[in-house]
Structure formats: C-alpha cells, structure tokens
N, C-alpha and C positions, 0 to 999 in steps of 0.2 A: 504493499499500500504506499502511496506517495506520502501520506501524512506521517508515516513512521520515519521517513528519511528526508523529509522536506527541510528540516533545519540544517542538516549537513550539506544538502545541495545548495541552499541559499548561502551558507557561509563560504562554500567553495567558490561560487561564482562571485560573491562580494570580494573575496580575496583577489580574484583575477582582475577585478575592476581597478586595482591599484596599478595595473599596467599603463604606461603612458599613452598607449594607443586607444584606451577607453576613455571617453569624454563625459560619460553620464554624470559622474560625481564632480566634474570640474566645470562649473558654470561660466568660468572666465575663458574657456577654450572656444575658439571659433572654427567653423567648418561649413563649407557650402552645402546647400540642400540639393540632393540629386533630382528630386521631383521638380523643383523650381528650374533646374538647368534643362531638364527635358521639356518643361513648359516654354522655355526660351526658344528651343529648337522648333517646337510646334508653332509658336508665333512667327518665327522666321520663315517656316515653310508656308504658312498662310499668307505672309507678306509677299513672298516671291512667286507663289503659285496659288492665287486666290481662287476659291470655288472648287479646288481639287480635293482639299482635305477638311474643309470647314463648311459653314452655312452662310458664307458671305453672299449677300443678295445685291445685285447691282440696282441702284436707285435712279440711274440716269445722271447722277451728280458727278462732279469732277473726282476721279479716283484719288486725287491728292488728299482728300479728307480721310479716306480709308487708310492710305499710306501713313499719313501723319499720326493718326490715332494709334495705329499699330506700333509705330516706331516709339511713341511715348511710353506705351506699355512695356515694350522690349527694353527700353533704356532703364526704366525704373527697376525691373526685375534683374537685369544684368548688373546694374550698379550694386544692388544688394548682395548678389552672389560674389561679385568681384571683391567687395569689401570684406566678406567673410573669408574668402580665399587668401587675400593678402594679409589679413590679421592672423590667420593660421600660420603662414610662413614668416611674415615679417613683423608681427606684432611686438616682438621684443627689441627689434632693431630700428623701427621707424615710429615716429610720433603719429597720433591720430590725424593731425593736420597733413602730414606727409602721405599717409595712407589715403586720405580723402582726395588729395591732389592727384595721386597716382590713379585712383579709381576713375576720376573724371577724364584724365588723359587717355587711359585705355579705352574707356567707353566711347569717347569722341572719335578716336582713331578708328575703332572697330566699325562704328556706325557709318563713318565717312567712306569706308571700304565697300559697303553693301551694294551700291549700284554696279561697281566693277565686278564684284563677286557674283552678282545676279547674271550679268552678261556671260561670265565664264561658265556658269551652270547651264545656261541655255546652249552654249557651245558643246558641253558634255552631252546634253540631250541630242543634239544634232549628230554627234559622233556615234551614239548608241543607235540612232535610227539608220545612219549610213552603214553601220557595221553589222547590223543584225537583220537578215532577210525575213526573220519571223516577226519583226516589229510591224504592226499594222498602222501605227501612228505615233507621233511624238507624244501625244497625250497619254497613250498606253504606257510609255516609258516613264513619264512623270508619275502616273498613278501607281505603277505596280513593279517596276524593276528594282530588285534589291540592291544591285550594283550601283544604280544611280542614287538611291537613298544613302548608301554608305559614302559615296563621293560627296554628296550634299553635306552630310554631317562633317566629313573630313575638312572640307573647304572652310566651313565656319570655325571649326576647332583650330585649324592651322593659323587663322588670323589672330587668335588669342595666344597660341603657342609662340608666335614670333614676337609677341609683346611680353613673353616670359610670365604669363599668368599661370599660377600653380593650380593643380588639381582639375580645374574645370575642363580644359581640353581633353584630358584622359577620360573623365566621366562621360563626355560627349561621345568620343570614338568608341568606348567600350559599350555604350548604349547601342550604337549602330552595330557593333560586333555581335552583341547578343541577339539582335533582331535579324541580322542578315548572314552571319557567318563570315563576314569580311572584316579583317583586322588591319586597318590603316592607321599607323601611328601619326598623330597630329604633327609631328616634326618633319615628316616626309615632304619633299618639294615636288609638286606634280604640275605639269604644264597644261595647256589647253587641249580640248577635244580628247578627253580621256574616257575610255570605255572598258568596263569589266563585264564580260559576257558570262552569264549564268551565275557568276559571283561566288558561290559558296566555297569556303576554304582558302580564300586568298589572304596572304599575309604580306604586308609592306612595312618594312622596318623604318625606324626613326630617321636614319640618315640617308635613306634612299633618295635619289634624284631622278625624276622622270621627265622627259621632254614632251613635245607636242605630238598629237596624233598617235598616241600609243594605245594599243589594244591588248588586254590580257584576258585569259580564260580562267575558269574555275580551278582551284587547287594550286595556283601559282604562288611560289614563295620568293620574295625578294628579301633575302635575309643576310645574316652575319655568318662568317665561317665558324666562329667560336665566340662564346660569351663567358667562358670559364673565368676570365679575369674580373667579371662582375663590374662593380662601381669604378674600377680603374679604367674602364673603357668609356665612361661617360664623357660625351663631347667629342669622341673620336669617330671618324667616318668608318662605319662598320658594314654598311650596306651598299649595294651596287648603284651604278649610274646607268640609266637607260636613255639613250638618245632618241631623237625624233623618229617617228614612223616605224617603230619596232612593234612586232607582233610576237607574243609569247603564248604558246598553246598550253592546254591543260596539264596540270601536275608537273610542270617544269620548275626547277629550282635554280635561281641565279644568286650566288652568294659571294660576299666579300666586298670590303670598302674600296679596294683597288680595281675591282672588276668593272669594266666599261663595255656595254653592248652598243656597238656602232650603229649609226643611223641606217634605217632601212633593213635591218636584220630580221630574220624570222627564225624563231627557236621552236623546235618540234616539241610536242607533248612528251613528258617524261624525261626530258633532258636534265642533266645535272652539270651546271656551268659554274666554274670557280676561277676562270681566267678571262681576260678581255677578248672580245670578238670584233674583228674588223667590220667596217661599214659594209652594208649590202651583202652580208653573208647569209647562208642557209645552214642552220645547225640541225643536224639529224641525229637519230639514235640508231646505232648499228648493233648487230649481235642479239637482237631480241627475236627469239624463235617461238613460234606458236605451234604447239602440238595439239591435234584434235584426236581424241580417242572415242570411237563409237562403242557403245555397249554391245556385248555379244547378244545376238538374237536368241531370245528364249523361245523354245518351242511352245506353240499355242496349246491350250489345254486339250484341243481336239486332236493334236498330232500324237501318233503312237511311235 
C-alpha cells in the first residue's frame, strides 16, 4: 500500500530537490516557460501563414491591422521569455537594468528580421514544390509537410541563437524534433531554397553549413566524426559544409568539420562520407549485394 511507504518516498524525492537542477524550492530561480515558447511559434506561424492554422477571418480591412496586433502579442510574450532566459544564465553577472536593455535589443532585432525570414520561408516552400513530384500545391506543403515545419521552426530559432539567447532556441528545435523526427540544431547555417523530403530521421548538427538549393532525404545525418571530447569541442566546427545545389539521398551520413561537399554533388543513399568531395561529383555505394532466397515449394495438401 502506498500509505505505508509514502513518507519514505516523499523524503527521498524532497532530498533530491536539493539538486541545483531542481527549481521548485528556489523561488528566486528563473526559467523560460516551454508552453509559452510554443505559443510564440504558433503566433509566428499564424502571422506568416494566416488562415492555414488558425481562425483568422478576412474582414476586407487592411491586413496591416492583423499584422500589427499579432506582432504586439508576439513581442510581449517573447520579451517575457527572453527575460527569464537571460536571468537564468546571466542573473548573477548582469544588473536588472542590463538584462532589460538586452531583452529589448534582442526583441527589436528579432522582430526586424521577420519580413526577410518570411521571404526565405516562402522560398523553402517553392523548393519543396519544385523538388517533390507528389506535391499537388504549395498550400499542401505549408499545411502538412513535416520537413517544412521543422525548417520553419529552425529558421526562427536560429535568429535567436545568433543573438546568443540561452535555452529558448533549443526548446524550439526540440519541439519540432519531437513533432517531426527532424533534429536541426539552431546553430546550423542553412541557405535559401532548402528542402527535406519525407523528413523523418534527419539530423543536422550545430556547426553544419548548408548552401542554397540543397535537397536532402529522410535519414540523412550531417554530423560530427566524434564527440568523445565533450565540452572541449564547444565552439569548434565539428560538422560538414554542404555547398550549393547538392542532393543527399536517404540514410547517407556526411561527417566531420573539415568535410566539404562541393557544389552540384549528388550523394547516393546509404553512403558514409568522412572526407571532402569535389564539385559536381557523383558519390555511389559499391559492394552492396542483394540476395533473394525463395522459399522451397511445399507440396499442397492434395499432393501425394
């Protein structure tokens, strides 16, 4: 019975609460709210693609009213979460006035980037439509493609990452990771017209650099050769560079910070690449043999 052991369980967990990672008993600790951050992503999605994911109804009025109202809501929520994130990391090193100044600076810079970011996302939609013969419309891509949703979240998170915002970019990209199976670190640098076909299982590491008009398929890993040195590798380029107009087919792995995949290269599915590839190359996989064994024919029950 729980009642018989409840006191011991309570005492055990209460003792664990003394760990610095547990904030419940420390009201002076600050931490951003995951649900609020997801709410910011939702508002940004409504702003950039109105009527796709909400109940926005056109009234015949100037769309600037809708845009302005939504931006005010985004700014308010974003500033609250930025404040919590910065107090979490810098509360002991910066004054409240310095934190507030930094919150305003980050928020203003981020919001000013939104028109350009919006244009880039529309280019990603175009890349998906051009690259997928199964796509019936661009609207279908915006509504339903998990790869596009992962890229949408990444591009927002990246703008906060480059401003050195703690926690929030990771919370955003891990939310997309959980929903789509696509793990794009917010630190990666990704050019225009980027398309992930089928999406699931893609991993793109923090220091990856991707050019324009790049297309990758499900299961692709753009990763590090080794992370055994742990925190000693922080800030070191560990992931590959993918130049313009590269296509990487399913389940290929491209690893290493010094690995450069030259412009116009095509990498076959299942390839394992750990060194640079010249431009306009075709990387294939040799030595894969497929054996088909047919079952022995069992005599039918009526055969003697």
